C-alpha positions as CSV (number, residue, x, y, z in Angstrom):
1,X,30.1,-39.3,-6.4
2,X,29.2,-37.3,-3.3
3,X,26.3,-34.8,-3.3
4,X,28.8,-32.0,-3.2
5,X,30.5,-33.2,-6.4
6,X,27.1,-33.6,-8.1
7,X,26.2,-30.1,-7.1
8,X,29.4,-28.6,-8.4
9,X,28.9,-30.5,-11.7
10,X,25.4,-29.2,-12.1
11,X,26.4,-25.6,-11.4
12,X,29.2,-26.0,-14.0
13,X,26.6,-27.4,-16.5
14,X,24.2,-24.5,-15.9
15,X,26.9,-21.8,-16.2
16,X,28.4,-23.3,-19.3
17,X,25.1,-23.5,-21.1
18,X,24.4,-20.2,-22.8
19,X,20.7,-20.9,-23.4
20,X,20.1,-21.6,-19.8
21,X,22.0,-18.5,-18.7
22,X,20.1,-16.3,-21.2
23,X,16.8,-17.8,-20.0
24,X,17.4,-17.5,-16.3
25,X,19.3,-14.3,-16.0
26,X,18.6,-12.5,-19.3
27,X,14.9,-13.3,-19.1
28,X,14.5,-11.8,-15.7
29,X,16.4,-8.7,-16.8
30,X,14.4,-8.2,-20.1
31,X,11.1,-9.0,-18.4
32,X,11.6,-6.5,-15.7
33,X,12.4,-3.7,-18.2
34,X,10.0,-4.6,-21.1
35,X,6.9,-5.7,-19.2
36,X,6.1,-2.3,-17.6
37,X,6.8,-0.2,-20.7
38,X,3.2,-0.4,-22.2
39,X,1.8,0.7,-18.8
40,X,4.3,3.6,-18.1
41,X,1.7,6.3,-18.9
42,X,-1.3,4.4,-17.6
43,X,-1.1,5.1,-13.9
44,X,-4.5,4.6,-12.3
45,X,-5.5,7.7,-10.4
46,X,-8.6,8.8,-8.4
47,X,-9.5,5.3,-7.3
48,X,-12.8,5.1,-5.5
49,X,-12.4,4.2,-1.8
50,X,-14.9,4.1,1.0
51,X,-13.8,5.1,4.5
52,X,-14.9,3.7,7.8
53,X,-14.1,6.2,10.5
54,X,-14.7,4.5,13.8
55,X,-13.0,7.3,15.8
56,X,-14.9,10.3,14.5
57,X,-12.4,12.8,16.0
58,X,-11.2,16.0,14.4
59,X,-7.8,14.4,13.6
60,X,-9.5,11.4,11.9
61,X,-11.6,13.7,9.8
62,X,-8.3,15.7,9.0
63,X,-6.8,12.3,7.9
64,X,-9.8,11.7,5.6
65,X,-9.3,15.1,4.0
66,X,-5.6,14.3,3.5
67,X,-6.4,11.0,1.9
68,X,-9.0,12.6,-0.4
69,X,-6.3,15.2,-1.4
70,X,-4.0,12.5,-2.6
71,X,-4.1,12.1,-6.4
72,X,-4.3,8.3,-6.1
73,X,-7.5,8.1,-4.0
74,X,-11.0,9.6,-4.1
75,X,-13.2,9.0,-1.0
76,X,-16.6,8.4,-2.4
77,X,-18.5,6.9,0.5
78,X,-18.4,7.0,4.3
79,X,-19.6,3.7,5.7
80,X,-20.7,3.3,9.3
81,X,-19.3,-0.2,9.7
82,X,-16.6,-2.5,8.2
83,X,-19.4,-4.8,7.0
84,X,-21.2,-2.0,5.1
85,X,-17.9,-1.1,3.5
86,X,-17.2,-4.7,2.6
87,X,-20.6,-4.9,0.9
88,X,-19.9,-1.8,-1.2
89,X,-16.5,-3.4,-2.2
90,X,-18.1,-6.7,-3.1
91,X,-20.7,-5.0,-5.2
92,X,-17.9,-3.2,-7.1
93,X,-19.0,0.3,-6.0
94,X,-15.5,1.0,-4.7
95,X,-12.0,-0.3,-5.4
96,X,-10.8,-0.1,-1.8
97,X,-11.6,0.3,1.9
98,X,-9.9,2.5,4.4
99,X,-10.6,1.9,8.2
100,X,-9.7,4.4,10.9
101,X,-9.8,2.5,14.2
102,X,-11.6,3.6,17.4
103,X,-9.4,5.6,19.8
104,X,-7.2,6.7,16.9
105,X,-6.8,10.2,18.3
106,X,-6.2,9.0,21.8
107,X,-3.5,6.6,20.7
108,X,-1.8,9.4,18.7
109,X,-1.7,11.6,21.8
110,X,-0.3,8.8,23.9
111,X,2.5,8.3,21.4
112,X,1.2,4.9,20.4
113,X,1.2,3.9,16.7
114,X,-2.5,3.3,15.8
115,X,-3.0,0.8,13.0
116,X,-4.8,2.1,9.9
117,X,-6.4,-0.7,7.8
118,X,-6.3,-0.6,4.0
119,X,-8.0,-3.1,1.8
120,X,-8.2,-3.3,-2.0
121,X,-8.7,-5.6,-5.0
122,X,-5.3,-7.2,-5.3
123,X,-6.3,-9.0,-8.5
124,X,-5.6,-5.6,-10.3
125,X,-2.1,-5.0,-8.8
126,X,-1.7,-1.5,-10.3
127,X,-5.1,-0.4,-8.8
128,X,-4.2,-2.0,-5.5
129,X,-0.8,-0.4,-5.4
130,X,-2.2,3.0,-6.2
131,X,-4.7,2.8,-3.4
132,X,-2.2,1.6,-0.8
133,X,0.3,4.3,-1.9
134,X,-2.1,7.1,-1.6
135,X,-3.4,5.9,1.8
136,X,0.1,5.2,3.2
137,X,1.4,8.7,2.1
138,X,-1.5,10.4,3.9
139,X,-1.0,8.3,7.0
140,X,2.7,8.9,7.0
141,X,2.1,12.7,6.7
142,X,-0.3,12.7,9.6
143,X,2.2,10.6,11.7
144,X,5.0,13.1,11.0
145,X,2.7,16.0,12.0
146,X,1.7,14.2,15.2
147,X,5.3,13.6,16.0
148,X,6.3,17.2,15.5
149,X,3.4,18.4,17.6
150,X,4.3,16.0,20.4
151,X,7.9,17.2,20.3
152,X,6.8,20.8,20.5
153,X,4.5,20.1,23.5
154,X,7.4,18.4,25.2
155,X,9.6,21.4,24.5
156,X,12.2,19.5,22.4
157,X,11.7,21.7,19.4
């Protein structure tokens, strides 16, 4: 028998076995529906996050306010360095870290895409996902505002 014939026979054996089909395909389907049900109303909100604002511009402080307005995130500390924020995170004082890089405002004005850094405890996936969702929404909103402002300045709107 060639490897192709063996492969075809194995696929036939898998497809013809109802127990295997239920386990492989039905299990994935049932797991994806049943697993999240107990957690449907337990969405973690107001996760404690520390911010490291290395830019200290008006726009970066506006971004901080936007992040704090998101229901998923509550900025509780302002660290002066990433290392200080990391220590707060390791002590369990906060669930996440948000870093606004140096030259954030300058890069926005130049049309570059500055990189915002998010960090969170990924061992609790719901908490991590909540933090990243809140931070990403605020960052996306600011990016859209900056794009509109740039288009207005260029006379395209």
